[in-house]
N, C-alpha and C positions, 0 to 999 in steps of 0.2 A: 720675397724677403728671405734672407739666409737665416736658418734656425741656429740654435746654440751649437748643436753637434757639428753642423757644416762650418760654422765660424771657428770652432776649436780646431778642426782638421785643416782649415785653410790658413790659419794665422798662427799656428804653433811654431815657436822658435826654440831651437835647442840651446841650452846653456853651454858655456865653454868648458866648464870643469867636468871631468869624468868621475863616475862613482864606481866603487867596488861593490859587488853584490853581497847582500847579507847572507851569512852562512846558515844559521839555524834559527833565526828569529823572524817573526813577521815584519815585512817591510812597511814602514809608515810613509804615507804621502802627506806632506805638510802643504796645505792649500791656503794661500794668502790672497784675499781680494784687495785690490789697490786702486786708488784714483788720486792722481796728483800727490804722490807721497815721496817725491824725490828728496833725498837726504834722510828723511825719517825712516824709510824702509831699509836703508843700508844697515842701520844698527841692528834691526831684527834679523836680516839675512846673515850678517856676520856671526851672530849668536848661533845660527843654525848650521854653520859649516862643520862642526864636529859630528852632527847627525848625518850629514852627507858622506863624510869620510867613513862612517860606520854602515853605509849601504842604504840609507833612506833617501827619499827624494823630496825636493822642495819645488813647488810650483807657485808662480805668481800669476794671478788672473787680473789683467788690467781692464778697467771699465771705460777706457777712452781718455787716458791722461793727455794733457797738453804740455806737460813738463817732461823731464828726462827720466821719469819713473822706469819705463821699459828698458832704456839703455843702461841704467844703473843696475837693474836687476839681472840682466842677462848673464854676466860673468859669475854670479853667485847663486844661480838656480839651475835646475835641470830643464825646465821649460818655462817660457813666458807665453801665456795664452791671452787671447783677446776675447772679450764677451761684452754683451750689452751692459750698460751701466745699471747697477743694482746688486747689492751683496748676494741676494738669493740666486740670481742668475749667474753671477760671477763664480760663486762657490760651486754651484751645480756644474758649470762648465769645467771647473777644476776636477771634479769627480770624473767627468767623462774623459779627461785626459790623464787620469792618475793610474798608476800601476800597482800601488800598494794594497795590502789586505786590511790596512787600518787607515782611516782618514782622520786628520787632525786639522781643524780649521782655526787659523790664527790671524789676528788683526795685524795690520802693517806697522802699528806703533807699539807692539808688545814684545818684550824681550824675555825669552824662555830660559830656564836653567840649562846648563850644558848637558846634564844627564836626563833631559826631558823624555827621550825615547825609552830609556830604561824604566822611568817612572810610569810611563803609559803602559808598557808591556806588563809591568808588575800589577798595575791596577786592573788591566783586562784579564789577568790570570786569576783574579779573586772575584768573589761574589758571583753575579750573573755573567761577568765577562763580556758585557755588551757595549757599554759606553760610559762616559764620565767627563770630568772637567777639572781644571786646576783652581785652587784658591788664587786670589789676586792681591797684589800690593801696589798701591798707586805711587807714582814717581814723586809726587809732592808729599813731603813728610809733615805738613801742617796737621795739628790735632784734628781739625774738622775732616780733612780728607782721609786721615787714618781711620776715623770713625766710619766714613763712607765705605772704605774698603772692607772693614770688619762687617758692616751691615750687609754688603753684597754677599760675602761668604756665608753669613748666617742665614740670609734669605734663601740661598740656594740649598743649603743643608735642610732647611725646614720644608721647602716646597718641592724639591727634586727637579727644579727648573733652573737652567743656566742661561746666561746671555753670552753673546759673542766675545766679549772682553775676557771671558774665563777659559778660552781655548778648548772648546768642546771637541772630544775625540770619540771614535766609535769604530767597531768592526765594519768592514765594507758590507758584509751580509746584513748587519743591523740597519745601515743606511738604506740599503735596497728594500728590506722588508718594511721599513717605516714609510717608504714613499719619498724620503728625502725632503729637501727644502721646498715648501710651497712657494710658488712664484708670486710673492707679495712684496711690496716695497718697504715694509717695516715689520718688525716682530717675527721675522723668519726664524730667528734663533729660539725664541720662546715656543713657536709652533713646532719646530723640530724636536725640542726637548719634550714636549707633551707627547709627540708620536713615539719617541724612543722610550719614554717612561712606561709605555704600555708593554714594551718588550722585555724590560728588566730594570732592576734598581741601579741607579748610577753610582759610580765610584768618584769620590772627590779627593784629589791629590793635595796634600797639605803644603808641599813645597810650592811657593807662589810664583806666578808670572809677574813680571814687573810691567805694569800698564801705564801708559802715558796719562798724565792728569790734564792734558791740554784742553779737553772739552770743558771741564769744570773751570779751569783758569780763564778760558776765553769768554764763556757765557755767564760766569758767576756760579759759585758752588750751590747756594740755596736755590737759585732760579733753575739750575740744571736738575737738581734733585726733584724739585716740584714738577718740572716738565716731564721727566722720565716716569715718575709715579702716576701722573695723570694719564700719560699715554698707555701705560700698562693696565690701568684701571679701565680706560676706554676700550682696549682690546679685549679684556676679560668680560666686559659688558656686551661685546659683540659689534662694536663700531667698526665699520669697514676700514682696513688698513690704508686704502686709497685716500680716505678722508684724514686719517691720523697723520699720514706722512707730511701733509701740509704744515703741521705744527712742529714736526720733528726735523725737517730738512735743515733749518739753520743750526741744529745742534749735532748734526752728524759729522763732527770734527771738521 
């Protein structure tokens, strides 16, 4: 069976657009796991083009899409990689194919601010300079989902733990020292946050990412909130992620 490293080497496809090298700043590798995100991913990639023009790279790691995700991504990325399905495996495959000194993990349905690279560099220049994340704003402006976004931001400030929606970023050295993402089917973002927290205090960027509300809209706001908190509680109590994923699969957008 081909491992992740072999898969990345064998199936790496160069994007068509050329980049100019960054002059005096660390290069950021934006790593986006994707699975059947045709159309949705385009909005995110278009928001990232100013970063590419400033010398950073964008990688999409496809987990076996059956739609046109890969074809749509190719002109707007530096590399489109293929990896086994699962965010942890896909994001780690992105790391193996990345050239930057900073990793930024972004969801396919998340739109970043144009100056995100400058915000990340500034955040990493302060405090422990190890890792951090963005605050989020949900695309649906209903009062209840505004409250959900506020609670997400407050929870992370209080716990020092971020989720993938919040665009976790870190120094390459911190990822390597932490051991990276554990190869589990769920809660990989929380597990990585715990590992990184041992290395240094996180920085939280107040300028928000715009995150899609589709998960809450599709499955119901209250039901999704209850499901997510039950899953986090189960993980905190030591329940095997292989068991937890059976309950989460319908909610993974």
